C-alpha positions, 0 to 999 in steps of 0.5 A: 425230643418233646416226647422224651422231655414229656416222659421225664416230667411225668416220671418226676411227677409220679415219684412225688406221689405221697407214700400212701399211694406208692406200690409195694414194689416201687418202679425204678426211674429211668436213668437220665442221659449225661448233659454233655451227650446229645440225646438219642433220637427215638427210632421212627419204627419204635413203639410209643413209650407208655408212662408207668402206671402206679397202682395204689395198694388195695385197702384191707378187706372189711370184716365179715359181720354175720347177720344178727340171729333171732330173738331169745323169745323164739328159741334163737340166740340174741346178738352177741358182741365180743370185746376182748375176752368178754362176751356180751349178749343183749336180749329183751322185748318191747311191748304194748299192752292194752287192757279192759277190766270190768271193775276198777282198781287193777293195774297192768298186773292182775296179781292177787289184788282184792276185787271190789264187791258188786255193790261198790262203785268200783265194782260196777264200773270198768276201766281201760289201760294202754301201757308199755311199762312191761318192756324189758332189757337184759344183758348176759356177760360171759368170761372165758373158762379159767381153772375149770371155772366158767363165770357168767353174770346177768342184769335184767330190768323192766319199767314196772318199778314202785311209784307213788300211789296213783293218785294222788302220788302221781298223775295217771299220765306220769304213771304210764309215761314216766315209768320207774325202772327196776331190776329183775335179775342181778346175779353172778354164776360160777360153774365148776366141775363140782358145784355151781354157785349163784349169788345175787337176785334171781328166780326163787328156788321155791317152785324151781322157777322159772322152768314150770311157768305157764303161758299167758298174755297176762303179765306174770305172776298170775293170781295163784301163781308162785312167782318170786325173784329174790336175793340169794346164795345158791349151791347146785349140782347137775348130774347128766345122763342120756335119759335123765338130768338130775338137778339138786340145789340148796339156797339161803334166800333173803328173809321176808323180815329183817328182824327175824335175823334168819335167812329163808332156807330152800332146797329142791330136786328136779328130774328132767327126762331128756328123751321126751321133749315138749315145745312151750312158751313161758310167760308171753315171750320165752319159747323153747324146746325142753324136756319133760320134768318134775320138781319138788322144793321146800322152804322154811322160814322164821318170824320174830315180830315185835310183841303186840303192844304200842311200845314193844319190849320183846319179840314173839316168834313162830316158824312157817314153810311150804312145799311145792310140787311142779311138773311140765309134761309134753302130751304131744311131743315136739322136735327141734325141727317142728313143733306144729301140733305140739301139746304141752301141760304145766302144773303146780301144787303148793301147801304151807303157811307164811309164804304169801310174799312168794306170790305177787300182791297176796295178803288176803286182805287181812289186818292186825286187830286193834289194841285195847283202849286203856282205862280213861282213854278215848282212843286206842293206841296204835300197833306198828308191826315190823313185818309185811302184811299177810305173812304172820298175824296177831290175834286179839289175845296176842298170839302170833300165827302164820297165815295158811295157804294152798294153791294149785295151777294147771295149764295147756298149750297147743301149737296149731299144725304146720309151722306152729306159729299160732297157738292157744293156751288155757290156765286155771288157778285156785287159791285159798286160806283156811285161817285168813278170816281170823285176822281182821274185818271179814268184810275185807278178807277174801279166802277163796279165789279162782282164776281162768284165762284163754289165750291166742298167740301168733308170730308174724315174724321170728321177732314180732308176736301178737297175743289176745286174752280173756280172763276172769277172777272170782273171789269169795269174801269171808263176810257177806256184803251188807247191802247185797248179802253176796260173798263173791266179787269178780273181774272180767279182763280182755287184753291184747299185746304186741311184742318185738323180741330181740 
């Protein structure tokens, strides 16, 4: 009797369990005997009655998440997150960059900055820097193909943005620790069966950037390297065959001078040889297996500068342009499975005028002449040009001339046998202008320069990269130093970096 009552009580308690604990197929409750019928005593030989066991439903299985792949900087794909039908891919790197220079005045980027002469205080004293401002973050956005159109976008930033001059605009501490963010790339791309369209800020088509960029610890662009990201509208067509891929493109790019009212016109053709592959690294972070290639591109531009007067009433115009020939050649080819013992060469040649803004910080030190002092006046009036310095300059007679330019660059990358996780690279660039010495004070104008560097890289893991560099910049001034009678100035740089790629 007691066992029966206990069974009924347990049954009632189990039925009262909340719904979320009930099984998919509920167990029926045994019928209760009538109240007027005496209970049937259990047989002494019957086995004990076991209360039913209620099993809660299993929770849904957790989604399987694949481990994030390696960084783009080592040739792998970055982590991709999918939300609805939009794919978002994050990439970039964190970098610490340590530098020692034998002269003073350079920031993290050597660029094409004028090197102080040996007789100057800054030319006789060195400096050191430790900076994380070159760290980078990017986002790629991809939409599903619709009506045979694939739409993608890219947004990329780093922390080398413009800040007030240092000093007195900001303290050294603020310059390095409160870095200004800037966007590098902001563009949309539409790929169709007929033509591809790019709209936004991306690599300049001039020089087919960034396909032919060299490998260096130095933050690019190197002295003498065409290096430009620019707002543009580009039309491109890719024709693929087993042996060769042909890329042709035209672009309207942001003019260097708003007052010219004429965008830059750029066009180019690039041939990629698909059966000859080379392993190479662009910059310090982007390693990949690519086909040998040669590219030819040209740029034309128009300048309309306020006349050489303190109160301009008209414009003086001139045209300018340049051609760039670029190449990437695997001397010892590589494969997707192995790039140990790979040797790859890169090269570039540029000839033209009025394109100094296609290089980082290049002006040659030129300046506008002084206006004539009016009769009876003691101070000459000031001319304020409506164009960036170093592109097109006035002579004292009021004629406008584009500043001429020639550069060439060669680089080698050799990946040590075995895993290819360690490699060395060498770069040489040469820059000159045949007419820069005509514009301004020859004591401040340099018109010839060369740059050379040697680099050693090592990948500790697919995401962690170390690099060291030695470089030398040598510039020849148009006028001899008044103290030493020398015409050359140089800077020696030793730097080291660590990058965390993702």
